[in-house]
N, C-alpha and C positions, 0 to 999 in steps of 0.2 A: 378894300381900303379902310373900311370901318374897323376891321380886325387889327390892322397895323396901327391905326390911331389909338385904339384901346390898349394895345400892347405898349406903345410909347408912353401913353398916359400913365399906365401902371408902373412902367420902369421909372418914369419921372417921379411918381409918388414914392416909390421905394427909395430912390436916391435922396429925395427930399426928406423923407421920414428919417432916413439914417443920419443925414446931416443935422436935421432939426433936433433929433434926440441927442446927437453928440453935442449940439450947441445949446441944449436945454429947451428946444421947441416942443410943442404937443402936436400929434397927428391930426390931419383934417379928416372928416367923415366921408364914406364912399357910398355909391349907389347900391341898393339891395333889391334883387329880383324876387318877387313873391309868386310868380307864375310864368310858365314858358308856353310858347305857342305850340300847336300840334306839329310834330316832326322834330321837336327839340326836347332836351331834358335838362334838368337843373344840375349844374356842376359847381364844384367848390369855388372855382374862380375861372376867370377867362383863360388862364394858362393851364388849367387842370381838366382832364377828361373823366375824373372820378365823379360818379353820381353822388349828390348830396341833396335830398329832398327837403331840407330845412332851410328856409330863406335866411340869408345873412348878408351883411354888407360885403361887397366886393365879389359876390358870386356872379355866375354867368349862366345864360341859357345856351347850350351847345347843340349843334345839329346831331341827329340820331346816328349818322354815319361815323361821328367821332367816337362813339362808344364801341363799335365793332360791326362786322358784317352780320347780316341776317337778324337785325334787331328792329323793333318798331317802337316809336315814342308817341304817347297819347297827349303829351303836353302837360301844363300845370306843374305840379310837383311830382307826377308819377315817374317811376323808374323805367328805364328802357326794358323792354321785354324781348327775350330771345325767341326767334322763329324755330319751331320743331317739326319733325317728320315722324311717322309711325312705321316701324319695320315689322313685317310679319314673317315668322319662321315656317319653313316647309322641310320636313325630314327627308324628303326625296328618296323613298324606298326604305327608310329606317323604321324602327318600331319603338314603342314606349311612349312617353309623354313629351310632346314638343314644348320648347320654351315659350313663355308668355310673350306677347308682342312687346317690342322694345321701342321706347320713345327716345329719339336722339335730337340734338340740336342740329338745325338745318345748316349744312355746309361744314359741320365740325366732324372730327374723327369720332366714330361711333364704335365702342367695344361690344362685340357680340359674344354669345355663349361659347366658351372655350372648348367644350367637349370633354373636360375632366369631370364627367358626371356619369352616373349609371341610369339616369332617368330616361335617356334614349340611347339607342344602339342599333347596329345592323350586324347580324351574325355573319362572320366571314369577312368583314370589312373593317377598316380603320378610318375614323373621322379625320378629314384633312382641313376642315374649315367651311366657310360659307361663300356662296357666289350668287349673283343675281341671275345666273344662267343655270338651268336644271341639268345641263349636259356638260358643265365645266369639269375638268380633270384636276384642277387645283383650286384652292380656296384660301380665305383669310378669316381671321377673327376680329379684324379692325378695318372699317370702311367709312367713307364719307358719303352722305346722302343730301340731296337738295330737294327731294320730294319723297312722299310716301312710297315704300317699295316692299318687295318680297325677296327673302334670301333663301337659297336652297342648300341643303347639306351636301357637301362634296365627300364621297366615299372612295377609298382605295382598297380594292380587293386584296385579301391575303394571298401571297404568292404560293404556288404549289409547294408542298412540304411543310406548310405552316397552317395554323388554324386559329380561329377566335370564336369563342362561344357568344351567344347573344345576351340574354338577360343576365344581369349581375356583373357585367364588365363595363369599364369606362369606355365611352365611345371612342376616345382618342388613344386608348391603350394599344400597345403594339401586339402583333400576332405572335403566337407561341409556336415554337418548333415542334414538329412530330419527332420524338426522340426514339432511337433504337430502330433496329432493322425490321421490327414487327409492325411498325406504324407508318402510314403514308397518307397524303392528301393531295387533291387537285387544288387549283386556285379558287379562292373564295370559300374555303371549307370552314364549317362551324365546329368540326371535330375531326380527329384522325381516324382513319379506318384501320382495322386489323387485317394484316396480310392473310390471305386464304391458305388453307392447308394445301401443300404441294406447290406453292407459289413463293417467289422471292421478290423483295422490293427493289425498285429501280430509281435512278435519279438521286441517290443518296450522296451526301457530301463525304469527305475523307474520314470523318469521325463516325460515319454510319447513321447520321441523323438527317432530317429534312428530306425524307424519301418522298418521291412524287408519284409513284405508281407501282404496279406489280406485274410479274410475268410468270407463266407456269414453267416449272422445271421439265425439261425433255432430255432425251438421249441418256447417256450414262451419268446423270446427275440426280441429286435429290435436294429438296428444300427443307431446311430446318431453321426455325426462328427467323424467317424472312431472308435467309442467306442461301444462295445457290452453292452447293458443294459438289465436287467431282467425286465419283466413285473411285475406289482404289485403282491404281494403274493396272492395266491389263497385263497378266503374267504371260511370259513367252510360252507358246504352245496352247494357250487358252483363248477363247473368244468372249470379250466382255459384251453383255447384252444391254439393251436400252429399254426405257420405259417412259411414262408420262405421269407427272404429278407425284413422283416418289417423295416420301417425307422422312426417310431414314436410310442410313447406309445399309441397314439390314435387308433392304429391298435390292441392293446392288448384287449382281451375280455374274459369274463367268462359267462357261462350260467347255468341255473338250471330249473328244472321242476316247473311249477306254483303250482302244488299240494303240493310240499314240502315247498313252501313259504306261502301258506294259506290253511287252512283246508276247506275253502269255495269254492276252485277252484276244478273243475273236469277234466280240460285239459288245455294245453298251455305251452309255454316255455318263460322264461325271460332272458334278456341279460343285461350285464353291460360293457361299454367301459371305458378304463382308462382315467382319467382326468389329471393325472400327473404320474410321475415315481413310485409313491408309493400309489396312491389312485385310487379307482374305482369311476366312475361317477354314475349318476342317473340310476335307473333300467328302462329298456324299454322292450317292448313286441317283442319277436322274432317270435313267432307263436301265433295266436289268442288264448285268454283265454276264458274259458267257466266256468260259475258258477253253483253251486248246487242249487236246489230249496230252496227258502227263502234267496237267496244271489244274488249278481250282480257283474259284472266285473267293478272294480273301478280303472281305469288306469292300473297299473302294479300288481294289486292284486285283490283278490275277497273279498268282504266285506259283512258281514251279513246285511240283509235288516233292515233299521232303522224304527222306529215308524214313521208313516205318509206315508209309501211306501208299495207297493206290488211288490214282486220279484218272477216271475215264474221260474227263473234260465236260464241256457244256455247263449246265447250271447245277449238276448233281453234287458238287462239292467233293471233298476227299474222304476216303474210307480208311480207318486205321487197320493195319494188319494185326488185328487183335485176336484172331483165331489161335487156339492153343498151339498149333504147329505152323503158324504163318509168321513171316517177317519179310522185310524188304530193306536191303542195305544200300540201294542205289536211289538217286533222285530222278524225278521226271518219269516215273513208271506208272503204267495203267493197271498192273495186277501185282499180287503178293507172291513170294516164294515159299517153298515147303522146307522145313528144318531137315538137315541131313542126318544119316545114321551116325550114332556116336556123339551127336551134338544135342544141345537143348536150346530152346528159345530164351535168350537173355533179355531181349526187349523186342518191341515191334520192328526195330531197325537192325537187329543183329542176332546171329546165332553164336553159341560158344561151345567149345568142346567140354564134354562131361568131365568132372573131376577124376583124377587117377583112381582106378578101382571101380568106377561107376560108368563104364563106357560100353555096356552091352546093349544090343537090340537097336531098334529104329530110333529116329529123332524123338526127343522128349519135349514135353510142353514147358518144363522149367527145370532148373538144376535139381530141385528136390525129387524129380521123377526119374533121375538117372539111377540105375540098379547096379549093385555089386554084392560079392560074397564076403561073409564075416563070421568071426567066432564069437559065440555067446557064452558067457560065464554065469553060472548059477548064483543065487543070492545067498548072502549070509542072513538067514531069517532070525528075526528077533523073537524069543520065546515069550509066552504069556507071563505077565508079572506074577511072581511067586506070591501065594496067599500070605497076607499080612505085611507085604512089602510095599512101601509108598514110593521109593526111588531106588535106582540100582545103577551099576556100571556093567557094560557088556564087553566081553572079550571078542576075539575073532576066530574064524574057522575057514577051511578051504573048500569052496564049492566045486562042482564038476563043470565041464565045458562041452559045446557042440557047435556045429556050423550051420549058418542060415543065410538067406539072401534078403536084402532090403533096399529100399529106395534111399536116395541121398537125404531125403527129408526125415528118414528114420522109419517110414512105414514098412512093415514087414511084408515081403512077397511070399517066401516060403519059410516057415518058422520051425524052430526046434526047441526042445525043453531041456535045459541042463539040470543036473541034480543040485538041490540046495543043501545047505548045512545050517545047523542051529548054533547061534552064538552062546557061549557060556555066560552066565550072569552072576553078579555078586550084589546082594542087597546092601544098599548104603543108607537107607532110611526106612524105619519101620512104620507100619500103619498104626492107627489108634488101637490100643489093647495088645500090641505086639512089641517085642524088643529085638535087637540084633544079637545073633549068636553064630559065630563062625561063618559070616557071609550070608547067613539065612535069617529069616524072620521067625521068631518063636513066640507062641502065645503066652501072655502073662499067666501065672499060676492062679489057682482058685483063691488063695489067701490074699493075693494082691492082683485082682483080675483086670485092672485098667491101666492104660498108659496113654500119653498124648502123641505117641509115635515119634519119628525122627531117629537121629543117630544116637540111640540110647542103649544102655545095658539093662539087665533085669532089675538093677537097683532102682530104676525109675518106673517100675510097675507100682501101682498104688491101689489102695482101697479108700473109700470115703469114710471119714470120721465126722462125728457130730460134736459141735461145741454148743454149750448152753450158756446163756447170759447170766448175769448175777441177779440175785434178789436183793435189792437195795433197801435198806431200812428207811422207814418214814420218820416223822417228827415225834418227839416225846410229848405225851399229854400234859396238861396243866397240873401242877402240884406233884407230878411224878419226877423222880430223880433220873430214871432211865427206863429203857425198855429192855427187858432181859430176854425176851423171846418175841418172835414175830410170826404172824400168820404167813404161811408160805404163799407165793404168787407164781405165776407161770411166766418165766422169762422167755425171750426169743431164742431160737436155735439157728445155727448155720453149719454148713458143710465145708470140710477142708480135705485136702488130699494127704493121706498117710502113706508115704513112700516105703517100699521094701527095704531100700538101703540108702536113699537120698534124703535130703532135708525136707521135712514135711511142709505142706502149704499152710497158709494162715487164713482165718476169717474172724470177724468180730460180731458176735450175736448181740441182740438188744437186751437191756436189763428191764426189770420190773420193780415197782415200789411196794414193799411189804407194809401191812398194817400191824399195829401192836397186838400181840397175843398174850404176853405177860409183861408186867411192868414192875419197877421198884419205886417205892414212894420216897418222898423227901421226909426229913425228920418231922415227927408229930403227925404224919399221914400214913395211911395204909392203903394197900391195893384193893380196889373195889372193881373187880372185873378187869377191864383194860383202862380204867381211870383210877384216880387216887383221891381218897376222902380223908377228912380230918379224923384223928383217933377219937373214940367216944370219951365222954367226960370221966368215966371210971378208969380209963387207960389213956390219958391224954398225951403220953409221950411214946415216941418210937425212935429207933435209930434209922428209920427209913429203910428202903430196900424193897425186896419182893415179899411183903408181909401183908397179912390180913389183920383185922382188928383184934384177933385172938393172939397175935404174936407178941409175947412180952417175956423176953429174956430167960431161956434155959439153955445150957451149953451142950453142944453136940460136936462130933468130929467131922472135919472135911479133909479131903485128899487133894494134893496138888496135881498139876498137869505134866504130861510128857511133852516137852518143847523141842521142836526140830533144831538141830545145830546149824552151823554155817556151811555153805557150799564150798568145797575145797577149791583152792586157787586153780585157775585156768579151766575149771569145769563149768559147764552151762547149767546143770541142774543135778539134784539128787533124786533118783527115781524110787528108792526105798531106804528106810531107816531101821537101825537096831533099837529095840525098846529099852526103857530105863524105869527106875522106881522113884516116884515123887514122894514128898513129905506130907504130913498131916497136921491138923490143929483143931481147937475146940471153939464152939459158939454157944450163946445163951438161949434159954427158952423163956419167952415172954407170955404171960397169962396161960394160954393153953396151946400155943403153937411155938414154933422155933424160928430163929432167924440167924443167919451167919454173922458172926462178929469177929472172925479171924481169917487170916490168909495163909493157907498151907504153902510149903515150898514146892517148886516145880523141879523137874530134872531135865537134862539136855540129852537128846538122842544123837547117836553117831551114824554117819552114812553107811549104808549097806551096798548100794549100787549107784553109779553116776553116769552122766553124759558129758561130752567134752565141748569146750568153746571152739569156734572156728580157728584153725591153725594148730589144734591140739587133738589128741586121741585119748580114749579112756584106757587106763592102765590099772586095773583093780579098782580101788576106791579113790584113786588120784588120777590126774590128767597130765600127760607128758607132751612136750612140743613135737610137732611133726618134723621129720628130717629136713635139713636146709634145702635139699634139692626138691623135696615134695612138701612145700610149706603150707599147702592149702588143705582145708577140710571143711565140711559143712558145720554150721553152728548146731549144737545139740546132737552131734554124731556119737554113735557107739558101735563097737565092733573091732576096735583095736587099730593098729598102725596101717592096715589095708585101706582105711578111710582117708589117708593122706594122699594128695595128688599134686601133680604139677600141671600148669597150663602151657601147652606147647604151641608157639606161633606158627603161622602158615610157612611152609617150606622147610620145616624142621621135623625130626622124629626121634624116638627113644629106641636105640638099637638093642640094648640089653636090659633085663629086669633090674630094677633098683639102681640104674645108672644115675650118676650125679650130674651129667651134662647131656645136651641134645646134639644130634648130628644134623648136618645140612643136606637137603635133597640135592643130588647131582643134577646138572643141566640135562634136560630131556626127561626129567621126572618131576612130580609135584606132590604136595601134601597140604590139605587145608588145615587151618588152626584146629586143635583138638586137646583133649584132656587125657593124661595117662596116670593111673593110680599106682601106688607103691606096689611093686611086684609084677607090673605089667609092662608090655613093649608096644611100639607102633612102627609103621614102615611107609615108604613113598611108592607112588604108582607111576607107570611109564606113560609118556605122551605118545600116542599111536597114530600112524599115518603121516604122509608128507604135508598135510595141512595143519598140523599141530606142532608146537615147539615150546620150550621153556629154558630159562637161564637157571643157574645155581640158585637154590633156595626159593623156588617158585611155589606159590600156594595153589595155582591152577595153571593149566596149559593155555597158551595164547593161540589164536587162529591166525594163520598166515594172511597178510593183507593182499588185496587185489593188486596184481602186478608185481608181487614178491614171490620168492622161492625160499624153501627152508634149507638150513645148512646144518652140518654136524650130525646128520642122520646116520643110523647104522645101516648095514647091508639090506636089512628088511624094510627100510624106509620108516623106521620108528625112532624114538628117543632123539628127535631133532632138537638142536640146542639154540637156534636163532633163525633170522630171516634176512634176506638182502633183496633190494629192488632190482628188477631186470632193467638193464641200461643198454645203450647202444643199439645194435641191430639184433636184439634178443627179445623174446616175449615169455611170460610166465603163465602156466596153466596148472591148476590143482597143486601148487607149491613146487612145480618143477620148471627149471629154466631151459628154453629151447632157442636155437639160433634161427634167425630169419633166413629164408631161401636166398641163394646166391643172386647178387645184383639188386635185391630188394632191401637195401640197407639205408634208404634215404630218411626214413622216419626213426630218429634217434631219441624220440621222446621216451623218458623213463616210464616204466609201469605198464607196458603193453601186455595184453592178456590173450592175444590170438595171432596166428600167422597172417590173417586177413588185415591186421593192423600194420604189417610190414609194407613198405612202399618203395617203388622205383621212381626216380625223378627224371622226367623227360624235359629237355630244354625246348625253347620255342622252335617250332618247325619240325618237331619229332613227335611220335606217338607210339603206343603199344598196339600192334595189330593183332597179336595172338596172346591169349591169357598166359601169364607167367613168363612171357618172352621179354627180350630187351627192347629198348626204344629204337625206332627206325625213322628215316626222313619221310616227311609227308609228300615230297616230290613237287615238281613244278606245277603251278596252277592250283595248289592246295595251301591251306594254312592251318596252324594250330598253335595256341599259346602254350607257354611253359606250364607244366602241370605235373602232378604226382598221380600214380596209379597204384591202388592196393593190390596185393598179391591175390591172384585168382580172378582179376578183372582185366578188361581191355579199355582202350580209349579210341577216339575217332579223329579223323581229319576232315576238313570242310573244303569243298571245291570253290574256287573263285567264281563269281557270276560271269555270264557272257559279256564279252567286250572288256573285261577287267583281267589283268594279268598280275602274277606275283613272281618272286624269285623261287629258287629251288626249295627254300626252307622258310617260308613266311610264317610268322608267329601270330598274326591276327588278320581279320578281314580287312583292316585298314591297309594291309600290305597289298591289297588289290586296288589299283588306282587308275584314274583317267585324268587328262590335263585340259585346262581351259585357257584360251588365249586372253590377253589383256582386253578389258571391256566386255567380257562375257562371264557367266557364272552358271552353276547347276542349280536350277530352281526346285527341281523335284528329284528325289533319290532315283538313280539309274537313268535319268534323262540326259539328253545332249546339252552342251553348253549353249546358252542363248544370250543375246545382247542385254545389257543391264537396263537400257531404256532411258528416257528423258528424266532428269532429276536424280540420277544415280551415277555411281562410278565404281570401278573395281579393277585392280591390277591382275596380271596373269598369275595363275595358281593351279595346283593339282588338288583332286578331290578323291577321297577314299570311297570305295563302294559302300552303298547304303547310307552315305552322308550327302548332305547338300552343302552348297556354299552360299554365301550371302552377297548381295550387292550393297554397297555402302550408300546410304541415303545422304544426299547433300545436307549439310547442317541446317537446322530449322531456320536460322537467320539468312541462309543462302540457298533457297530451295530450287533454284533454276540451274540447269546445265544443258549442254548439247548432248545429243544421243551418242553413246559409245565412249563417254568420258572415262578416263582412267585415273584422274587425279582430283583431289579436293579443290585445288586452286582454279578449276574450271567452273565451279559453282558460283553463282552470283545472286544477290539479294533482289527482293522486290523493292519497290519504292520505299525508302526508309526515312524516318523523321530524325532530324538532328535536334537533340535536346537543348532546351534553353539553359544557359550557363551564367545568368546574372546573379547578383547578390540577393539574399532574402533577409528582410528585417524581422527580427524576433517578435513574438507576441508577448503580452503581459499575463502574469498569473492571476486568475480570478480570486475574489475575496473568499476566505475560508479554506482555500486550497493551500497545500504545502509546496506544491511544485506543479509545473505544467510542461507539456511538449507542444510544439507548434506544427501545424500543417505546412507542408512545403507549397510554394506557389511557383508557377511556371508561366512562361509566355509561349505563344504558338511556336511550334517547331517547323523547320523547313525540310524539304524532301531531297533525298539523294539515293543513288544506287551504287553498291560497292561489290567487288569481288572478295571471296573468302581468303583469309590468310592460310598458311600451310597447315594449321591445326584446326581450322574451322571455328576458332574461338573469337575472332575479331575480324574487322574489316581489313582487307588487303588493299589493292589498288582501287581508288575511287573511279567508278565508271562515269558518273555524271552527278550534278547537284550542287548544293550550297556548302558554305564552309563554316561560318561562325553565327552565333545567336546569343546576345546578352542584354540584360537590363534589370534594375532592382525591382522587387515586389514586396508587399507587406504580408507576413504570415498571419494566419488565424489560429486560434487555439484548437489543438487536435485532441489532446487528452490531458487529464489532470490527476494528481494524487491528493488524497484528503488528509487533513490533520486528524489527530486522535479525537474521537467524539463526533466525527463527520464521515460522510461517505460520498462516493463519486456518482453524480447523476448527470450524465452527458458531459458537459464541460463546466458544471457547477458542483459545489460541495455543501449540500444542506446538512443541518445538524441532525444527529440521531434522535429518533422519537423516544418518548418514555418507554421503558420496557426493553430497550435495545442499547447496544454499545458498539463502539469500534475502538479498539485499544492501540492501534498502531499509527504512528506518524508516517507520512509519505505513503499512505495506503492506496491500493488500487481497488479496494472493495467497493462494489456497486450497491451494497446495501449494508445496513448495520445488522449485527447478529443479535438474535433474541437472547436475552440473558440465559445463562446455563441453569440447569436444574438447581434449585435452592438458593438463587440469587435474584436481585431485582434492581431496577434503575428507575427512580421516581422523578428524575429531571431529564430534560432534553440535553443533547450534546455530551453524553457521558462516555468517558473513555474506559470505564470499568464498571462492573455491577457490584452492588453491595451484598455481602453474604447474609443469608437468613440467620437468625439466632440459632445456636447449637441445638440440633434435634428437630429443627423446623424445616419444612420442605415446601416446594411449589409443585403444582400439578398443571399439566398442559404445556404446550410448546409455543403458543401464540404470545406476541408481545404483551397482550392484555393480561396474560397470566403472570407477568413479571414487572408491572409498571407501578407497584406500590408495595410498601412493607407488608400491608395486609394481605398480599398474595401469598406470603409465607404462612404456613399453618403446621400444626403438630396434631397428630391423631393420638388421642389418649385412649388406651385400652379401657374396657369396662373396669371400673374399680379404681381408676386413677383420674387426676384432674390437675389443671394448672392453677396453682395458688398465687404465684407472682408472675406478672407479665414477663414474657420471653423466657420463662423458666421451663424446665422439663416437667413431664407429667409425674406426679407423686401420689402416694396414698397416705394422707394425714390421718391421725387418730380421730375418733368421734363416731357418731351414729349417723351414717349417710350411705348413699349408693349412687352410682352413675352407670349409664350405658356407654358404649364406645362413642366418642364424639371428637370433633375437630375444634381447635382453638387457633385463631389467627394471631400472628405476632403482634405484640403490644397489648394484648387482651389477656383476661383470665377466663377460666371456665364460667359460663353464665350461671347465675344463681338458679335459673329455671332448669338447668341441666343437672344440678346437684340436688338429689331427692332426699327428703327426710322420711324416716320410717313413721308408720302410723302410731297412734298413742299406745303405749305399753309394749311396742315392738322396738327392737334395737339391733344394730349390727355389732359384731365383736369390736371392742375398742383396741384394734390392732392396726398395723401398717401393712398387713397382707392384702394385696390387690383382690384376691379371691374372696375376701370378707366384705367387699364393697362393690361388687360388679353386677348385682341384680337385686331386684326387690325381694327375691327369696332369701337374700342374706339377712333381711330384717326378720327377727324371730321373737316369738312370745313364749314364755315358759309356763307350762301348765302343770300344776301339782297332780299327783296321782288321784284319779277319780274325777278329774275335770278335763274339759276339752273345748276346742274351737269348733262350733257347729256350723258356722257360715264363714265363707272366705272374707278375710279382712275384719272379722269381729275383733273388738279391742279388749275383750275379757274372756277368761275361761269359765265355763259354767258346767253344771251337773244336771243335764236334762234327765227326765224319767226314761226308763227303758231297761232292757235286759242287755247290758253292755258293761265293759270294764276296760280300764286303761291305766298304765303306770305313769309316773312322772315323765314328761316329754316336752319337746319344743316344737313349734309349728311355724313354718315359713309364711311370711306375708303373702296373701293371695291363695293360701291353701287351707284345708281343714284338717282336723286331727284324724290320724289313723287309729282305730280302736278295734277291739275284739267283741264280737257278739257272743252271748251265752249260747251253749249248745241247745238243740231242740228240747223243749220241756223243762229247761232250767230257767229260773226267773230271779229277778232282784227286786226287793221291796225297799223303799226308802230313796231319798234324793240327796242324801249327804255324800260328800266326796268319799268318805270312808266306806260307803256302800257300793262303790264302783271302782275300787282301786286294785283288785286282784281277781283272778278267775274264781277263787274260792268264794267270792261274793255271790256267784251264781249258784242257786240251790234248786234241788228237785225233791219233791215230797213223795214218799212211798207209804201206802196204807199198810196196816198190820198184815203180816203174812207175806210181805214182799220186801225186796231190798235191791240196791244197786250192786249187781254181781261183780262188775269190773269198772274201774275208774272211767268216767266219761261216757258210760252207757246212757242212752237217752230215754230208756224205758225201764220200769221196775220189773224185776223177775220174781216169780214165786220162789219162796225159800226152799220148797221141796220137802218131801216126806222125811220126817225125823228131825226137822228144823223148825224154829219159830223166830219171829222178829216182830217187835212192836212197831207201830207207825213211827216213821223217822223222816228227817230232812237231811240230805247229803249235799256237801259242797262239790262243785265241779272240780274234777281232778282227784277226787277221793272215791274209795269204794265203800259200800255199805257193809253192815255186819249182820249175819244170821247166826242164831244160837243153836247148837246141836243139843238134842235131847239126851238124857242119860242113856247108857247102853240098854238096849232091849225095849226102849220106848220110841214112839213115833207120833207124827202129827198128820193132819190131812195134807199139809204142805203148801197151803195158800189161804189167803183171806182170814176171816174170823176164826177159822179152825187152826191157825198157826200164828196168832198175834201175841201170845203170852206164854210163859213157861208152863202154866197150868194146862195148856193144850197138849202137852206131851203125855202120852198115855198108851193104852192098848186098843186093839181093834176088836169089836164084837160083831160077828156075822149073824144076821137074823134073816132067814129065808132069802139068802142071796144079797141082802142089803147090809152094807158096812156102816156100823155106828162107831165113831171114834170116842172112846172113853177118855176122860181127862184125869190128870193126877191130882187136881185140886177141884173141890166142890164149887159149883157155880150156881145151882138152883136148889131150892128147898121145896118140896122133897127132891131127892135125886136117887138114881139107881146106883147102888153101891156094889161093886164087884171086887172080890178079894182074889188076888192072884199071887200065889207064893208069899202070902203074908202081907202083901201091899194092896191097899184099897184104891180102886179106880172108880170114877164117877161118870154116870151118864146123865145128861140134862133131862129133866122131866117137866112137861107143861101140858096144859089142857087144850092146846091149840089144835091137836090132832095130827101134827106133823110126825113123820117117822112111822115105820112099820110095826115097831114093838109097842104094845099097849099094856099098861099095868094099872091095877086098882089099889088105891091106898086110901083107907078111911072112907070108903064108899065113893071116892072120886076116881074116874078113869083118866089116866095120864098117858101121854105119848113120850117115848124115850127118843131123844134126838141129840145130834151133836151141833157144834157151832156153825157148821157149813150149811145146816138145814134151815137156819133162821132167816 
């Protein structure tokens, strides 16, 4: 009631306030609550339930229930408080971390953990929500609670064929399917199991996924990749075997008894292993086969014994009738036959009659062993080559004959010896030192004892002549006008051939250079030996010439020369001249000698004998032209008109002496090209025998070709003029044409060479039973294809196999046939017709012996049929899917790609079964199933093509990296190509690479070798460098060197690479690379007598020592090469001039010794009769010893031979020699006069010497210098 009153009061107040305001009244004040009792809360007004804890006029205290359910109100100005409950989580078999307790408003909807988390999980189960019951099968993630409670996770096990891992997956995530036939699972699986080997998966859906278990393959099946497969269908006549846990079709097998496979087998088992899921492989032997008598085991079957073999049966195999007299011409035999008399074994399967004339005696092992009687003709023996003959032609003679017997092979049985004859011979080419004379070889005469052999006359015998080279004048000495005579020198010599009547050979000897022997002086000079000196002041003038200083103008007479005249026209030379009388003149006498000052006149000599030019002959002292028919002669010939000759070409000859034309050799004769001299003749030779022929004008006989015969021959079979090829039914042998035997005319090939090449043609169904006979029918039950048989041979016929028949004249084994009714076929050669079996069909047909027929497999899409089916329309499909036929929405092309293709999308297909149409290519009548299936779907990107500079990566098109490029728009390239050699790409997305500067190249094939310009480099050879960036390597001038080095594009050769020479060293200032390619190109020049003593020294010095060197240069890093003085030679002084030549090296010899030969390293005694003072000799020079005057001698060494006074005579005193001197040395001295000349012995009081003299009361000893 109070609430209603308060409501009406408020309403009144509002109406009043509205009116009052409208009328200009002011509002009255209202009651304000400042605190509410327990169970109430403070609201904005009595009409509002909204809490407002701030006291205000018009507010109200409202019951707690007005605020909402499950709230409590403390009163005052406190806000209503919601009542809560605590919810505890229980994972109920799950793992991981359970959620924290949840506080919810009491009685309100409470949201629980959704399960979209990986913090808790249960392997093999999917989270379905929460429940207050631990056994609940369904749950929720939103519940209402009025009290504290516990919630339990509700889990749903993954169905069989699916799985769910534990850790790492969301609790509420779905189970995943076990995909493929190799995986399966039971319910609640945390992972899929892999099917065991030899097992297949079960419970799979139509797509082969969600498999729930596995079973082992048994029977004639095998398991592969979780699928059970049937072994190939059992073949009729075979038994298919079973197994357990087979894993491959290779374990499938079928067997059959060998006796059912071949009528010739008596025991054994055969086996076939599968080679694919639908086919059996080759037949093998499972247990050993045994053959019946007259047959043998042949691999996996037993075969009737063929002709040529004997077969005892069992396991022993077949034996070839290979004995020399064995054969067997029938099949199915257990032993071999023996060859009949007059026949020979032609093969293991046949005998043949011996050839006509060779049919004597018992059977022969082969045709070559047949024997006959024949006539033998002796040989035309060839005589020994005539002495001096190198080549010849042989004539013919007639040998004797006799009779002998021989085998067909040619082996002599009883021999005879006919008489031989010797062929006449004509020498056609002489040996060395011989010539041809009347068909024989004659030895060259003693005057011209040599020849080179060949077809030559005695004119070509020769002797050796010697030519001597010229003595060539040297140069004229200074101040001389000329050299008037020269010292002779020895020129070279050479040998040439001096022919008896032919043109001599030539040779060129070497010349030598003469030195002046006598000279003429220029004006005001005179001849001084072989040089010229100025005239003395008393006679300062001369006219020059060959004068001494005494030659000063007095006149004398000189006589002119006899000068050879000219060679007459058409003559080669003048061999002798007639003498003539030259003129004279006067010259002047200067001082006390004479010199020529005039020139006398010469006279000209006339020819006395001449030689002729080529084409001419000598005619007295003139030369005449050879006759027009004999226009040739040797250059320099002599001997008259007989030296003129004509050159006769091959096939021609000169019939009469001095004829002016040549005759042509007749056909059947020949003549080689030759020479005929004026007054001589020549002739042609005959072509002999049926194998040689020639046409008119032949230079040689031709040999008849193989398969050809000669024509135009005379009755003796010689002088044949041509050849023709054997054609038609003829053959050619040794140049003779023969007709093929009667009936053997099938081979008309031209050029046959023997009767055995002649053939008879047998049509199909006929054969040659006897050699050289006609073709006859093979007869019923036999066959033979059309063929040809060579003369002398036979052919065979073949019998049809058992149960197969042929007509009277079958031409092939296929003419032997058997027939199969519709629905059957021949699976194995020679077997009966069997049913085609389930899944196959075949119409009625016939099969040739040795062949099989096939059964037609139902089309792969229609693999099922009823047994015995004869038509393809009886085949029907397994359950088939009808494809989805809805529309597909195209996909968009990704960024950076130039084009794209889309994946097709489909919806599930429905199933149906259909019969095959008549071609097996499509459905025929529908047996059962659905009809239509359509709906739109969105395509995804399947593939893309890239723009230039990009490549395909999956279904995106990234940019090419640096160092790579892709140059084609709309490209399918899956990578960018590394830049080619000598190019680079410095940016990404390049469609082409930039070429290196000319001459620069890259190395390596990785992109990193092509990603910058600096990857381009040029290799400069030693001695070259890059002066300007990107330029080629060059060699500028200057003093520098470099080794081989590389320079990158954009750079120049580093300064550290260009090396400078050491001080005073320099390279040549050239642009030649080899002058700058090593430090050794830096050289220092040393003057003579100086050298570099240490590598890289920068100056040349002259160290002390016994050495010498000339001017030279030294490469940087090297030292000078110099020469040491010889042993005992020394150099004093350190000036360069003391070390610049070998002559600076000196050796000192004491008196009485000298250097006997230049460069001797010790001094030699001068020897008795000589003396020499002490001396110093330069290296390279010899010393001098002085000879005493005649009759005088010296001791020969030391002090007794060191001066001229030591020359003297020898005084013998009691066996002691005392050498007396020619000059006094001591006072007093012993003076000895010999022939008016006084010689002196040294005297001294020292007591040396055996001779004692008293002078003035003092005793002296007489001694010589050697005794001191």
